[in-house]
C-alpha positions in Angstrom: 16.9 31.0 -4.3 18.8 33.5 -2.1 21.7 35.6 -3.5 24.4 37.2 -1.4 24.8 41.0 -1.9 27.9 41.9 -3.9 30.0 44.4 -2.0 32.2 46.9 -3.9 35.9 46.8 -2.8 37.1 49.9 -1.0 40.0 52.0 -2.1 40.4 50.7 -5.6 41.5 52.8 -8.6 39.0 54.4 -10.9 39.8 51.9 -13.6 39.3 49.0 -11.2 36.0 50.4 -10.0 34.8 50.8 -13.6 35.7 47.2 -14.3 34.0 46.1 -11.2 30.8 47.9 -12.1 30.8 46.3 -15.5 31.1 42.8 -13.9 28.4 43.5 -11.4 26.1 44.8 -14.1 26.7 41.7 -16.1 26.0 39.4 -13.2 22.9 41.4 -12.3 21.7 41.1 -15.9 22.3 37.3 -15.9 20.5 36.9 -12.6 17.6 39.0 -13.8 17.4 36.8 -16.9 17.5 33.6 -14.9 14.8 34.9 -12.5 12.6 35.9 -15.4 13.2 32.4 -17.0 12.3 30.8 -13.7 9.1 32.8 -13.4 8.2 31.9 -17.0 8.8 28.3 -16.2 6.7 28.4 -13.1 3.9 30.0 -15.0 3.8 27.2 -17.6 4.3 24.2 -15.3 1.1 22.2 -15.2 -0.8 22.0 -11.9 -0.4 18.7 -10.0 -2.9 16.1 -10.9 -5.7 15.3 -8.3 -5.7 16.0 -4.6 -3.5 13.3 -3.3 -6.3 10.8 -2.7 -6.9 8.0 -5.2 -9.3 5.1 -5.8 -7.9 1.6 -6.0 -9.8 -1.0 -8.0 -8.6 -4.7 -8.0 -9.5 -7.9 -9.8 -9.6 -11.1 -7.8 -9.3 -13.5 -10.7 -8.9 -16.6 -8.6 -12.0 -15.7 -6.7 -13.9 -14.5 -9.7 -14.5 -11.1 -8.1 -13.5 -7.5 -7.7 -12.7 -5.2 -4.8 -12.3 -1.4 -4.2 -10.5 0.8 -1.8 -8.7 4.1 -1.4 -5.0 5.2 -1.3 -2.8 8.2 -0.5 -0.2 9.5 -2.9 3.2 9.9 -1.2 5.3 10.9 -4.2 4.5 12.7 -7.5 5.8 9.7 -9.4 3.0 7.5 -8.0 4.0 5.8 -4.8 0.7 5.1 -3.0 0.1 4.1 0.6 -2.9 1.9 1.3 -4.1 -1.0 3.5 -2.8 -4.5 2.8 -6.3 -5.9 2.9 -7.3 -3.6 0.0 -5.0 -5.4 -2.3 -5.1 -8.9 -0.8 -5.6 -11.6 -3.4 -5.5 -9.0 -6.2 -4.4 -10.3 -9.6 -4.5 -6.9 -11.2 -4.5 -3.4 -9.5 -5.7 -0.1 -11.0 -5.2 3.3 -9.5 -7.7 6.0 -10.5 -7.4 9.7 -9.8 -11.0 10.8 -9.2 -12.5 13.5 -11.4 -9.5 13.7 -13.8 -10.1 10.8 -16.1 -6.6 9.4 -15.3 -5.9 5.9 -14.3 -2.8 3.8 -14.0 -2.0 0.1 -13.6 -0.1 -0.5 -10.4 2.5 -3.0 -9.1 3.0 -4.0 -5.4 6.2 -2.6 -4.0 5.6 -4.6 -0.8 3.3 -5.1 2.1 3.0 -5.8 5.9 0.0 -8.1 6.5 0.5 -7.9 10.3 0.1 -4.1 10.4 -2.2 -3.9 7.4 0.1 -1.6 5.4 0.9 -1.8 1.7 2.8 0.3 -0.8 1.9 0.5 -4.6 3.7 2.0 -7.6 1.5 3.5 -10.3 3.0 2.7 -13.7 4.3 5.7 -15.7 2.8 8.2 -13.3 4.1 11.8 -12.9 3.1 15.1 -11.5 0.6 13.7 -9.1 -0.6 15.8 -6.2 0.6 14.3 -2.8 -1.1 14.3 0.5 -0.1 16.6 3.3 1.2 14.6 6.3 0.5 15.6 9.9 1.6 14.3 13.3 -0.5 11.6 14.8 1.3 12.0 18.1 -0.7 15.2 18.6 -4.1 13.4 18.3 -6.4 13.7 21.3 -9.9 12.8 22.3 -12.6 15.3 21.1 -10.4 16.5 18.1 -12.4 17.1 14.9 -11.5 14.8 12.0 -12.6 13.9 8.5 -12.4 10.5 7.0 -12.1 10.6 3.2 -12.5 7.6 0.9 -14.2 5.6 -1.8 -17.3 4.8 0.2 -19.4 2.1 -1.4 -16.8 1.7 -4.1 -18.5 4.2 -6.4 -15.2 5.7 -7.6 -16.0 9.2 -6.1 -14.5 10.5 -3.0 -16.7 11.1 0.0 -16.1 12.9 3.3 -17.3 11.8 6.7 -16.9 14.2 9.6 -16.6 13.3 13.3 -14.4 13.5 16.4 -11.7 11.3 17.9 -13.4 9.2 20.6 -10.3 7.2 21.7 -6.6 6.6 21.0 -4.4 3.5 21.2 -7.3 1.1 20.6 -6.7 -2.6 19.9 -9.2 -4.6 17.8 -9.6 -7.9 15.9 -10.6 -7.2 12.3 -12.3 -9.4 9.7 -13.0 -8.5 6.1 -15.2 -9.8 3.2 -12.4 -11.9 1.9 -12.2 -14.0 5.0 -9.0 -12.4 6.4 -8.6 -11.7 10.1 -5.9 -9.7 11.9 -5.2 -8.1 15.3 -4.5 -4.4 15.1 -3.4 -2.1 18.0 -2.6 1.5 18.6 -5.5 2.7 16.5 -7.3 6.0 16.5 -11.0 5.6 17.1 -13.5 8.1 15.7 -17.3 8.4 15.4 -16.9 9.4 11.7 -19.0 7.1 9.5 -16.3 5.1 7.8 -17.8 2.8 5.1 -16.7 -0.1 2.9 -14.3 1.2 0.2 -12.8 3.8 2.6 -10.0 1.5 3.6 -6.6 3.1 2.8 -8.0 6.6 2.7 -6.8 9.4 5.0 -8.1 10.5 8.3 -7.6 14.3 8.2 -7.2 16.8 11.0 -8.8 20.3 10.9 -5.9 21.6 8.9 -6.4 19.0 6.2 -3.3 17.0 7.2 -3.2 13.2 7.3 -3.1 11.9 10.8 -4.2 8.3 10.1 -5.2 5.7 7.5 -8.8 4.5 7.6 -8.7 0.8 8.2 -11.9 -0.6 9.8 -15.3 0.1 11.2 -17.2 -1.5 14.0 -20.5 -3.3 13.3 -23.0 -5.2 15.5 -21.0 -8.4 14.7 -17.5 -7.2 15.2 -14.9 -5.1 13.4 -14.6 -5.1 9.7 -16.3 -4.0 6.5 -18.7 -6.9 6.0 -21.8 -4.9 7.0 -23.3 -1.7 5.6 -24.1 -0.1 8.9 -21.2 1.2 11.0 -20.8 3.1 14.2 -17.2 3.8 14.9 -14.2 4.1 12.5 -10.6 3.1 13.2 -7.4 4.4 11.6 -3.8 3.4 11.8 -1.8 6.5 13.0 0.2 7.9 10.2 3.3 8.0 12.5 3.0 4.2 12.5 2.1 3.6 8.9 4.6 5.9 7.3 7.8 4.3 8.7 6.5 0.9 7.5 5.9 2.4 4.1 9.4 3.9 3.9 10.9 0.6 5.0 9.0 -1.1 2.2 10.2 1.5 -0.3 13.8 0.9 0.8 13.4 -2.8 0.1 14.1 -3.7 3.7 12.2 -7.0 4.3 11.5 -8.4 7.8 9.5 -11.2 9.4 6.4 -9.2 8.7 7.3 -7.1 5.7 7.3 -8.7 2.3 9.0 -7.0 -0.6 8.1 -7.3 -4.3 6.0 -10.0 -5.9 4.4 -12.8 -4.0 5.6 -16.4 -4.7 2.8 -18.5 -6.1 2.3 -22.2 -6.0 -1.3 -22.3 -7.2 -3.2 -24.5 -4.8 -6.0 -24.1 -2.3 -5.4 -26.3 0.7 -7.2 -27.5 3.8 -6.5 -29.8 6.8 -6.5 -33.5 6.1 -9.8 -35.3 6.5 -8.0 -38.1 8.2 -6.2 -36.0 10.8 -2.8 -36.5 9.1 -0.2 -33.8 9.3 0.2 -31.8 6.1 -1.8 -29.6 3.7 -4.5 -31.3 1.6 -5.0 -29.9 -1.8 -8.6 -29.0 -2.4 -8.2 -27.3 -5.8 -5.4 -26.4 -8.3 -5.3 -23.3 -10.4 -5.2 -24.2 -14.1 -1.8 -23.4 -15.6 -0.2 -22.7 -12.3 3.2 -24.1 -11.2 1.4 -26.7 -9.1 -0.7 -27.7 -12.1 2.4 -27.9 -14.4 4.1 -30.1 -11.8 1.3 -32.6 -11.8 -0.2 -31.9 -8.4 -4.0 -32.6 -8.2 -6.8 -32.2 -5.6 -6.5 -34.9 -3.0 -2.7 -34.8 -2.8 -1.4 -34.2 0.7 1.7 -31.9 0.8 4.0 -33.0 3.7 7.2 -31.0 3.1 8.8 -28.3 1.0 12.6 -28.4 0.5 12.8 -30.7 3.5 10.8 -28.4 5.8 7.9 -30.3 7.2 4.4 -29.0 6.4 2.1 -29.6 9.4 -0.9 -27.6 8.3 -2.3 -25.3 5.6 -0.9 -22.3 7.4 2.5 -24.0 7.6 2.6 -24.4 3.8 1.7 -20.7 3.4 4.4 -19.7 5.7 7.1 -21.8 3.9 6.1 -20.7 0.4 5.9 -17.0 1.5 9.5 -17.2 2.6 10.6 -18.1 -0.9 10.9 -15.8 -3.9 9.0 -15.8 -7.2 11.0 -17.9 -9.7 12.6 -20.0 -7.0 12.7 -23.8 -7.5 11.4 -25.9 -4.6 11.1 -29.6 -4.0 7.6 -30.6 -2.8 7.0 -34.0 -1.2 3.4 -35.2 -1.1 1.3 -38.3 -0.6 -1.0 -39.0 -3.6 -4.5 -40.5 -3.4 -3.1 -44.0 -3.7 -1.0 -43.5 -0.6 2.3 -43.3 -2.4 4.9 -40.7 -1.5 5.9 -38.5 -4.5 8.3 -35.6 -5.1 7.8 -32.8 -7.5 10.2 -30.0 -8.5 8.2 -26.8 -8.8 9.3 -23.3 -10.0 7.2 -20.8 -8.1 5.4 -18.2 -10.1 4.3 -14.6 -9.2 0.9 -14.4 -7.6 -1.4 -12.1 -5.7 -0.4 -10.5 -2.4 -1.6 -12.2 0.8 
């Protein structure tokens, strides 16, 4: 804190000057005491936890599996930036600070599946070290970079050095959960990015984040379904961060989903008979669909009067609702009769 110098008034009486000196001395003493207290406080304040990079572990209960990735701490209270595909279909999420023994359960603040960005909040977190953000607009070919992440899902951070080989790349990405998306404007590097690195930082020579590790190329395409990779791809931080800030502010859009994901509890496919609609192939036990009496073989044809033409159409309609919303589902049962069920949507895994 900067303090303005105190100037002594000119031409005042001896009594006045004496009084002024007493006041100045008292202020100086108070300031000295405050500074000393501040120094004492600074000396006893605990060091921030971790280095700003965390491991993300997820359970995929409906798929009977687990997944792992990486995240970047944006605030000391535990706001974490990662890829959407890292948390896709997760029923529980845990954030681990490597080498500290600390872990936190996490909730989904929101996500953008189109741009593969998600924001998490670590529960009851405080005093976490945050990452140092750089400027991806300055990235150029040949620049030295380091990709940091949870390679192999071991829970320990690894570092892969390389150089930028291209900017503004566009690719189609697939992952081991069957997801696929088109990404553009990416930073391409020859750093050996591995499964588990997704959501981790791409650092410049100064240790600043210029991108978020997102994919790697394989002989069969782009994704993390192979163990051997050649090129890594990162979302520029100048693109990812504004999306994260919009998510934090609760500003939803056609691509940004805020909060929990509405959950019906069915797996659907196209009808075997070519009929328009979404055919239920399985129902999650105890889910809203199960409680409403929907069963495999039913064909969902509309939700709240909105026609369902395909499985994707059903997902789009349900995604536009909110957890806890009541919807009317029209379906054709296995006997060919048209039925209607009122369903209260639950809260499910992010998509």
